[in-house]
C-alpha positions in Angstrom: 125.7 105.8 83.3 124.4 102.8 81.3 120.7 101.9 81.3 119.1 98.8 79.8 115.7 97.2 79.5 115.9 93.5 78.6 118.2 93.2 75.7 117.9 96.9 74.8 120.8 99.1 75.8 120.4 102.9 75.9 123.4 104.9 74.8 125.7 105.8 77.6 124.4 108.8 79.6 121.4 109.0 77.3 118.6 108.5 79.9 117.7 110.3 83.1 115.7 108.1 85.5 113.5 108.9 88.5 112.7 106.0 90.8 109.7 106.2 93.2 108.0 103.7 95.5 104.5 103.7 96.8 103.0 101.3 99.3 100.8 98.3 98.4 98.0 98.5 101.0 95.7 95.6 101.8 92.0 96.0 102.6 92.8 95.9 106.3 95.3 98.8 106.0 98.4 96.5 106.1 101.2 97.6 103.8 102.6 94.4 102.4 104.9 95.7 99.7 105.4 98.6 97.2 105.0 99.6 93.6 108.3 100.7 92.2 108.1 103.1 89.2 110.9 104.1 86.9 110.2 107.3 84.9 112.7 107.4 82.1 113.5 110.5 80.1 116.1 110.7 77.3 117.1 111.9 73.9 117.7 109.7 70.9 120.3 110.9 68.3 120.6 110.2 64.6 122.8 111.9 62.0 120.2 111.4 59.3 116.4 111.2 59.3 116.5 107.6 58.4 118.8 106.8 61.4 116.6 108.8 63.8 113.5 107.0 62.6 115.2 103.6 63.0 116.3 104.6 66.6 112.7 105.6 67.5 111.4 102.3 66.1 113.9 100.2 68.0 113.1 102.0 71.2 109.4 101.5 70.7 109.9 97.8 69.9 112.0 97.2 73.0 109.5 98.7 75.4 106.6 96.9 73.7 107.7 93.8 75.4 106.5 93.3 79.0 108.3 91.6 81.9 111.9 92.6 81.1 114.6 93.5 83.6 115.6 97.1 84.2 119.2 97.7 85.1 121.0 101.0 85.7 124.8 100.7 85.9 127.7 103.1 86.6 131.2 102.0 85.6 130.1 98.4 85.5 128.5 98.6 89.0 124.8 98.1 89.2 123.3 101.1 91.0 119.6 100.2 90.6 117.8 97.2 89.2 114.2 96.0 88.9 114.3 92.3 88.1 111.0 91.1 86.7 111.3 87.6 88.2 111.7 89.2 91.7 108.3 91.0 91.5 104.8 89.8 92.1 103.5 90.1 88.6 106.4 91.2 86.4 107.6 94.5 85.2 105.0 96.4 83.1 105.5 99.3 80.7 102.6 101.6 81.7 103.7 104.3 79.3 105.2 103.3 76.0 107.8 105.6 74.5 106.2 109.0 74.2 107.6 111.7 71.8 105.6 114.6 73.0 108.0 117.5 72.7 108.0 119.8 69.6 110.1 122.7 68.5 113.6 123.5 69.9 115.3 121.4 67.2 113.2 118.3 67.7 113.4 115.9 64.7 116.5 117.5 63.4 119.2 115.1 64.6 117.5 114.2 68.0 114.2 113.2 69.5 113.2 113.5 73.2 111.2 110.6 74.8 109.5 109.6 78.0 108.8 106.1 79.3 107.3 104.7 82.5 107.9 101.2 83.8 106.6 99.8 87.1 106.3 96.6 89.1 104.8 95.4 92.4 107.2 94.0 95.0 106.1 92.1 98.2 108.0 92.4 101.5 107.2 88.7 102.1 109.7 87.8 99.3 107.2 86.3 97.0 108.4 86.2 93.4 107.2 85.2 90.0 109.6 82.3 89.9 109.3 81.2 93.5 108.4 77.5 93.8 109.1 76.6 97.4 106.2 75.6 99.7 104.7 78.6 101.6 104.2 78.3 105.3 100.4 78.8 105.6 100.7 79.6 109.3 102.9 82.6 108.4 101.0 83.6 105.3 100.5 87.3 104.6 96.7 88.0 104.7 95.5 90.8 102.4 91.9 90.6 103.8 90.3 88.9 106.8 86.9 89.0 108.4 84.7 86.7 110.4 81.2 87.1 112.0 79.3 85.1 114.6 75.6 85.2 114.2 73.3 84.0 117.0 69.7 82.8 116.5 67.5 82.2 119.5 67.9 82.5 123.3 66.9 79.1 124.5 63.6 80.5 125.9 60.1 79.3 125.5 58.7 78.4 122.0 55.2 79.2 121.0 52.9 78.8 118.0 49.6 80.0 116.7 46.7 77.6 116.1 44.0 78.4 113.6 40.5 78.9 114.8 37.2 78.6 113.0 36.5 82.2 113.6 38.5 85.1 114.9 42.2 85.4 115.6 44.7 82.6 115.7 45.2 81.2 119.2 48.7 81.6 120.7 50.0 78.6 122.6 53.2 77.7 124.2 54.7 74.6 122.6 57.8 74.1 124.7 59.4 75.6 127.8 62.8 75.6 126.1 64.1 76.0 122.5 67.3 75.4 120.7 70.0 78.0 120.2 71.9 78.1 116.9 75.0 80.0 115.8 76.6 80.5 112.4 80.3 81.2 112.2 81.3 82.5 108.8 84.2 84.4 107.4 86.8 84.9 104.6 90.4 85.6 104.2 92.6 86.3 101.2 96.2 85.1 101.1 99.2 86.6 99.2 100.6 84.0 96.9 98.8 81.0 98.5 95.4 80.1 99.8 95.0 80.4 103.6 93.6 77.8 105.9 90.0 78.3 107.1 89.4 79.2 110.7 88.7 76.3 113.0 85.1 75.9 114.2 84.6 77.5 117.6 82.4 74.7 119.1 83.2 71.5 117.3 81.1 69.3 119.5 78.0 71.3 118.6 78.6 71.6 114.9 76.2 70.3 112.2 78.9 68.8 110.1 76.4 68.2 107.3 75.9 72.0 107.0 79.6 72.9 106.8 80.6 75.0 103.8 84.1 75.7 102.5 84.4 77.7 99.3 87.5 78.2 97.1 86.9 81.0 94.6 89.4 81.4 91.7 92.6 83.3 92.5 92.5 87.0 91.7 95.0 88.1 89.1 97.4 91.1 89.0 99.0 91.7 85.7 97.8 88.4 84.4 99.4 86.4 87.3 97.5 84.7 90.2 98.4 86.7 93.3 95.4 86.8 95.7 93.9 83.6 96.9 90.5 83.8 98.8 88.8 81.2 100.9 85.3 81.3 102.6 84.0 79.2 105.4 80.7 78.7 107.3 79.9 76.5 110.3 76.5 76.0 111.9 76.2 75.0 115.6 73.2 74.1 117.7 72.6 73.3 121.4 70.1 73.5 124.2 71.9 76.3 126.1 73.2 79.7 125.1 76.6 79.9 123.4 79.2 82.1 125.0 79.9 85.5 123.3 83.5 85.6 121.8 85.6 88.2 123.6 88.0 88.8 120.7 
């Protein structure tokens, strides 16, 4: 078995590797991908102290570089691989080479080590090097919420007039009043910014009050992954607005 990380090749059959995958869960509970983790255990060998020290330094230097490809081959056939460019934010070495064992001959002609490398992979097929246009109508949403807020019922409108002495005098000003509604929400897209929802009642919208906000993309591992958008529409009419059923 041959294992490599970037340009660094482990000695044949030197490393034992455990590969696990845990789901990437959006705020709405949707599993949109997984985090793949490689736990690498092995033993470096060196006939002299100097050669063993050099081997440890080379191992540490190799895994100090992020975003490298992991490949595990058997007789020239790739059995497992984690290609950095095919992940959301590249491979990351979360545990640099650890030399935690002592005794049992350690530091004679060999040294045991442990390394952990992981990366996030999306089911949608979004990669670091992906450049094609994303279909916004089929965009994976990591978060979505919208609220409809009603103000007023359209009933009578009254006011209070000040008096020289005593309490203010309550008077009906109009038989009817206006009803207003605010439609506001947000969504977060994976790899691209989603489109805002359409206004529910375009004929009643105060266009001068429309708000669309584009916050900066949220990063994962230094790369822009999550793209939020916020919207707010204000409507007004003489009659009551219908209550959305969905």
